[in-house]
KEDOVEX-767214 format. One line per field, with one value per residue (C-alpha): x, y, z; residue in three letters. Coordinates in steps of 0.2 Angstrom, whole numbers, plus 5000, padded with zeros to 4 digits. Example, Ala and Ser with C-alpha at 12.3 -4.5 7.8 and 13.67 -1.06 7.14 Angstrom:
c1 c(5062_5068)
c2 c(4978_4995)
c3 c(5039_5036)
rest c(ALA_SER)
END
This chain:
c1 c(4860_4842_4846_4864_4865_4881_4884_4897_4911_4911_4893_4882_4874_4865_4871_4890_4905_4912_4900_4906_4906_4917_4928_4934_4940_4952_4970_4978_4996_4999_5018_5027_5040_5056_5050_5066_5068_5050_5056_5049_5055_5048_5035_5041_5058_5070_5083_5101_5108_5095_5098_5107_5111_5095_5083_5067_5067_5052_5034_5017_5006_4987_4985_4987_4982_4969_4950_4939_4953_4959_4942_4939_4955_4951_4935_4943_4957_4947_4928_4928_4920_4929_4919_4928_4943_4936_4931_4948_4957_4945_4952_4969_4960_4954_4973_4977_4995_5000_5015_5021_5036_5032_5030_5034_5022_5013_5014_5007_5014_5010_5003_5010_5001_4994_4988_4980_4971_4965_4959_4954_4960_4974_4968_4984_4981_4963_4969_4983_4971_4958_4972_4979_4962_4959_4976_4979_4994_5000_4998_5007_5003_5015_5032_5036_5033_5032_5041_5040_5025_5029_5020_5009_5019_5006_5007_5025_5029_5047_5056_5071_5060_5049_5064_5070_5053_5052_5070_5072_5053_5052_5060_5057_5048_5060_5051_5051_5063_5064_5081_5081_5062_5053_5041_5027_5023_5006_5001_4987_4997_5015_5021_5040_5040_5050_5039_5039_5058_5061_5052_5063_5079_5074_5069_5085_5096_5089_5092_5077_5080_5068_5055_5042_5030_5011_5001_4985_4990_5005_5006_5020_5032_5039_5056_5056)
c2 c(4891_4896_4902_4909_4912_4916_4934_4942_4950_4965_4970_4958_4950_4934_4917_4919_4924_4934_4940_4944_4962_4961_4948_4962_4972_4959_4965_4950_4948_4952_4953_4940_4946_4939_4935_4943_4960_4961_4966_4958_4940_4926_4915_4922_4914_4921_4931_4923_4938_4937_4918_4911_4893_4890_4903_4900_4896_4906_4911_4911_4925_4926_4944_4960_4959_4972_4975_4960_4948_4954_4953_4935_4929_4938_4929_4912_4915_4922_4919_4901_4903_4887_4886_4901_4890_4883_4900_4907_4892_4893_4910_4902_4892_4909_4914_4902_4909_4903_4891_4879_4866_4848_4845_4829_4835_4850_4856_4871_4883_4875_4883_4882_4869_4883_4894_4878_4874_4893_4894_4876_4875_4880_4890_4887_4868_4870_4880_4867_4852_4860_4866_4848_4840_4851_4849_4830_4835_4825_4834_4830_4841_4832_4839_4855_4858_4875_4873_4892_4901_4917_4934_4935_4942_4954_4963_4968_4983_4982_4969_4966_4962_4950_4940_4939_4934_4919_4913_4896_4894_4878_4861_4846_4831_4817_4804_4816_4814_4829_4825_4830_4834_4848_4855_4868_4877_4885_4900_4913_4929_4934_4951_4952_4933_4929_4915_4905_4909_4901_4885_4885_4886_4872_4861_4864_4862_4844_4842_4848_4851_4866_4875_4885_4897_4897_4911_4919_4937_4948_4965_4973_4987_4984_4981_4997)
c3 c(5065_5070_5087_5083_5064_5056_5054_5042_5053_5041_5040_5050_5035_5040_5033_5032_5042_5027_5013_4995_4998_5014_5006_4994_5009_5015_5012_5005_5002_4984_4985_4995_5006_5015_5033_5040_5032_5025_5008_4992_4989_4977_4985_5002_5003_5016_5006_5006_5015_5029_5032_5046_5050_5059_5051_5043_5025_5020_5025_5017_5024_5019_5022_5033_5051_5050_5047_5045_5045_5062_5069_5063_5070_5087_5088_5084_5096_5111_5108_5105_5088_5081_5065_5060_5057_5041_5034_5037_5029_5014_5011_5007_4994_4985_4983_4969_4968_4985_4984_4997_4998_4997_5016_5025_5038_5046_5064_5074_5087_5104_5119_5136_5146_5158_5143_5136_5152_5153_5135_5132_5115_5103_5088_5078_5080_5074_5058_5055_5056_5044_5032_5031_5028_5014_5006_5010_5020_5036_5052_5068_5083_5095_5088_5098_5117_5124_5140_5146_5150_5140_5139_5124_5110_5104_5121_5118_5108_5104_5093_5105_5120_5109_5104_5122_5128_5116_5117_5123_5125_5114_5114_5102_5109_5113_5102_5086_5072_5061_5053_5034_5035_5027_5040_5039_5055_5056_5067_5067_5067_5065_5069_5070_5067_5083_5088_5072_5070_5087_5081_5065_5076_5087_5072_5063_5078_5077_5058_5049_5031_5028_5040_5032_5041_5037_5045_5042_5045_5048_5056_5045_5045_5062_5054_5044)
rest c(ASP_LEU_LEU_PHE_PRO_LYS_LEU_CYS_PHE_GLY_CYS_ASN_LYS_ILE_GLY_THR_TYR_LEU_CYS_SER_SER_CYS_TYR_SER_LYS_VAL_VAL_PHE_THR_THR_THR_PRO_ILE_CYS_PRO_VAL_CYS_GLU_LYS_PRO_SER_PRO_PHE_GLY_PHE_THR_HIS_SER_LYS_CYS_LYS_THR_GLN_PHE_SER_ILE_ASP_GLY_MET_THR_VAL_LEU_GLY_ASP_TYR_SER_GLY_VAL_LEU_ARG_LYS_MET_ILE_HIS_PHE_LEU_LYS_TYR_LYS_ASN_VAL_PHE_SER_LEU_GLY_GLU_THR_LEU_ILE_ASP_LEU_PHE_ALA_THR_GLN_LEU_SER_LEU_TRP_PHE_PRO_LYS_PHE_ASP_PHE_ILE_THR_SER_ILE_PRO_LEU_HIS_GLN_SER_ARG_PHE_LEU_GLU_ARG_GLY_TYR_ASN_GLN_ALA_ALA_ILE_LEU_ALA_LYS_ILE_LEU_CYS_LEU_LYS_ASN_ASN_TRP_GLN_TYR_ASP_GLU_ASN_VAL_LEU_ILE_ARG_ARG_LEU_PRO_THR_ILE_PRO_GLN_MET_SER_ILE_SER_ASP_ASN_LYS_THR_ARG_ARG_LYS_ASN_ILE_LYS_GLY_ALA_PHE_ILE_LEU_LYS_GLU_SER_VAL_ASN_VAL_GLU_ASN_LYS_ILE_ILE_GLY_VAL_VAL_ASP_ASP_VAL_ALA_THR_THR_GLY_ALA_THR_ILE_PHE_GLU_THR_SER_LYS_VAL_SER_LYS_GLN_HIS_GLY_ALA_LYS_MET_VAL_TRP_GLY_ILE_VAL_LEU_ALA_ARG_LYS_PHE_SER_LEU_ASN_THR)
END
């Protein structure tokens, strides 16, 4: 802390990653939306008209992927600032209206082995572990396997290509039983939601009862 003190990501104030003044600038999700059509929906449930056999049941989103929240996620994801994970998860605790199902366990979006070796860590797993510790939830990282080295979704501009890029990327680990389970899937950012939707598809094809997305930020309005 003496050599590399914490600096606010909004204003560079020493001592914290997010000061009270910059906290007020975070664009939190005040109106939960359906993860598919992005229209208002209680608690973030998927509208009945938007659901398919294997679709995600709902998604909790902390805030908009912009400003200081975007900068913090970027540094966690690409700059090895692991201690940011706790600050970001603590932001969930400030939003007392957030609602979650009664999970059997929580997992996270896996990285392909080549990407993991390149980066050295999985930021979604870091977030999921902290979230579970703070909420006394069960965490299981070894649920999904990313079998295809896909192009990063954020680098793709159109929705159709995003869905095609991630299709078939995940498989369920052979030893895992998800039948009749209520599963929470954690990721740092969702745009179209294609990645987390694909994990729901795989889980439900193997009998999962409910799959709920938990993401820090979402870049909205791609479906409008």
